[in-house]
C-alpha positions, -999 to +999 in steps of 0.1 A: -031-420-117-040-458-133-050-495-126-016-505-120-008-476-093-041-490-075-028-527-073+010-519-064-008-500-036-029-533-032-001-558-031+022-536-014-005-532+018-006-571+015+026-577+019+027-553+049-002-575+066+013-609+055-019-620+040-027-630+003-032-600-021-069-621-031-079-611+008-080-575-002-091-576-034-120-558-022-101-530-010-095-521-045-125-496-048-109-470-027-085-464-050-046-456-051-044-426-032-060-440-003-048-472-004-013-459-002-022-441+029-033-471+045-003-489+034+021-458+050-002-459+081-002-496+084+037-498+078+040-476+100+018-489+135+032-524+123+073-512+126+065-486+152+050-515+171+082-539+166+105-509+172+122-519+208+128-554+192+147-540+162+162-517+185+177-545+207+190-562+175+206-527+164+228-531+196+245-558+182+256-542+153+286-523+169+294-552+191+298-579+161+318-568+134+297-570+101+323-593+086+315-621+111+281-613+117+269-609+078+276-641+067+257-657+097+228-634+091+222-645+052+224-683+062+205-681+091+179-650+093+154-651+066+150-621+047+117-609+060+135-602+097+167-585+080+146-568+055+124-556+090+153-546+111+174-528+088+148-500+092+159-498+129+197-506+124+195-476+091+184-449+121+210-455+148+239-467+129+237-451+095+272-460+084+270-495+096+243-499+076+256-483+044+285-507+049+260-539+052+249-531+020+282-529+005+286-566+022+255-582+015+251-608-015+228-590-040+204-619-040+194-617-006+195-579-006+171-582-030+152-607-012+151-582+020+137-556-003+102-561+000+102-560+038+116-528+039+103-501+063+090-477+035+100-446+059+134-458+055+143-466+018+143-433+008+176-427+034+188-458+024+191-449-012+202-412-005+229-422+018+244-454+000+268-450-026+247-456-060+264-490-069+254-515-047+216-501-053+218-506-088+233-541-089+201-546-065+178-529-086+193-548-119+188-583-097+148-570-087+142-564-125+160-598-134+133-613-112+106-592-128+094-574-094+084-541-101+064-535-073+093-541-051+117-521-076+091-488-075+098-478-043+136-475-051+127-452-079+102-433-063+134-421-032+163-420-062+182-390-058+197-372-088+231-393-084+214-421-081+195-418-114+220-410-131+240-440-117+209-459-131+208-443-166+240-456-167+242-488-145+207-504-160+203-515-191+169-531-191+144-501-204+112-524-198+119-530-165+125-490-156+091-485-171+073-514-155+088-503-123+081-466-128+046-477-138+039-491-101+057-459-084+035-435-062+049-406-063+040-383-095+069-357-089+096-386-084+084-401-116+090-367-133+124-364-114+136-392-129+123-387-166+140-351-163+170-371-159+167-395-184+158-366-209+188-348-200+210-371-197+242-379-213+234-414-222+200-403-243+178-432-230+144-418-237+147-424-279+159-457-269+131-462-241+102-457-263+118-475-290+110-503-266+077-496-261+068-492-297+079-528-304+065-538-271+041-562-253+002-545-250+016-546-213+043-527-219+026-497-236-002-494-213+025-494-186+046-466-202+014-444-206+008-447-171+043-434-161+041-410-190+007-393-183+017-389-144+048-369-156+047-329-150+034-308-184+071-302-194+084-334-191+050-348-214+057-322-238+095-332-242+088-366-241+058-368-271+083-346-291+105-378-291+080-397-297+069-382-331+109-382-340+114-418-334+078-430-344+063-437-378+031-424-381+019-458-383+035-469-351+017-435-334-016-452-348-010-484-334-002-468-300-039-448-300-057-479-310-037-503-282-047-480-255-084-475-265-088-509-270-074-513-236-100-489-220-070-462-212-088-434-230-083-411-196-044-418-194-043-414-231-061-381-235-037-365-203-011-374-222-019-361-253-030-326-240+004-316-227+015-321-261+042-294-281+023-273-304+043-290-329+034-326-318-006-319-315-002-307-355+013-342-363-008-361-342-039-347-361-025-353-396-021-391-388-045-413-407-063-426-373-072-400-359-103-394-382-114-424-374-112-422-337-122-386-338-161-394-326-147-425-297-122-397-281-153-372-274-179-399-267-152-410-238-155-374-217-196-375-218-201-369-184-164-358-176-153-325-161-116-336-156-097-303-177-071-326-182-092-351-206-114-324-225-076-310-234-067-339-252-098-343-273-099-308-281-065-294-288-060-325-318-093-321-331-092-282-335-059-292-360-078-314-379-094-310-415-133-292-413-148-321-423-133-342-392-140-312-367-178-309-386-180-349-375-164-346-343-185-313-331-217-328-344-206-359-318-198-333-289-232-315-296-253-350-290-233-358-256-253-353-225-268-319-222-256-319-188-223-322-202-228-297-228-238-269-206-205-273-184-181-266-213-181-230-214-173-236-175-145-259-186-133-237-217-126-210-193-109-227-167-085-243-186-082-218-211-094-240-238-118-218-257-097-216-289-099-255-297-134-256-287-144-228-309-123-243-339-144-272-331-176-257-336-169-234-364-170-267-388-203-280-375-236-271-393-261-247-382-284-277-362-259-282-348-249-245-335-285-238-328-285-270-303-254-263-285-265-222-283-300-235-268-280-252-240-254-229-236-285-202-227-287-221-196-255-223-186-255-195-162-218-190-160-216-179-197-211-146-207-224-143-239-204-109-244-171-130-230-181-158-258-181-133-287-148-115-276-136-152-275-155-154-309-135-125-322-100-134-311-099-162-333-117-148-365-146-173-365-174-149-365-188-155-397-188-194-391-203-191-356-230-166-362-256-192-359-244-203-323-242-166-308-274-155-323-292-182-308-277-179-275-283-138-279-321-147-288-326-173-255-311-148-228 
């Protein structure tokens, strides 16, 4: 979860409360999860409080034909009110709501989008035919209103996703909108359709990212890093097919410079073995290896550790020696927790391959620190080492650990 998602939830909360987003800036520290919960609760309370009013408005729907009422509504009623009333109408008269969506001017419908009850967005996008929703989405993307477009993607049905794939040509807009969507499950569902759909959209999207701005690259990373592991692996394989090594290196340096290291590592950690090998062979990796190790100092997030260790384990002995030396110089508390992290996340093989390239003094220091790790069983460690056939290269580590336990 990244700053983009936090920012989106803050803006949505400000819209709900009808205040400038700057007035809520002090809430940013709550993070995306708490802000999302707060926004949903506030929206629910607001809409529930006005339900009687909206229901009275909704009762006029079967009395006045939409062919007569909608032109008047679009001329006289502010989109704020129409958007808020749409939820009640959709619940009481779903067929009429769909008919209204088909009749509404696309521009006016897009104006209403920010004010829809978030609990009814899913119903509208699920029940309505895809064509008008796609038209509204295209209008929102043309306005670059990615925060309003995000929830439309979050509630997209498989049918709507297929329609978006065919009918929304704006790759950058889709990526930026998805970056603002809250639900990682929904993002994964959208990406799975784009991966398997007839349009073969993902290679084109990745090419757009490669040649795009820093902001677009960060938005894409936010999207891909939150996808399910199988989706990340598939996207990664395509990335290494369409991007030359220089482009991959440029992406990595962009993410590091923008302090998006955690998201980058979560993405890297789920790459396929083939993609990890290609990443390990990239000329930029020796240059950033120590920076990657420094980035996880103090972290207990197995996702980011996987993103460091998996590619480094596939690098040359010289790179692994430097990375392992840097790892041993991390905060002692971090080094002590490594065995537990390796056991929990099945990271023993890459960790041991990194340490196997290190010098005697490095292995001695790691052994001394690991001797204080109460959850480390030397017998288990030695079995892991034997499994990787690294006994001869890690003798100093095991000997030190045995002597001090």
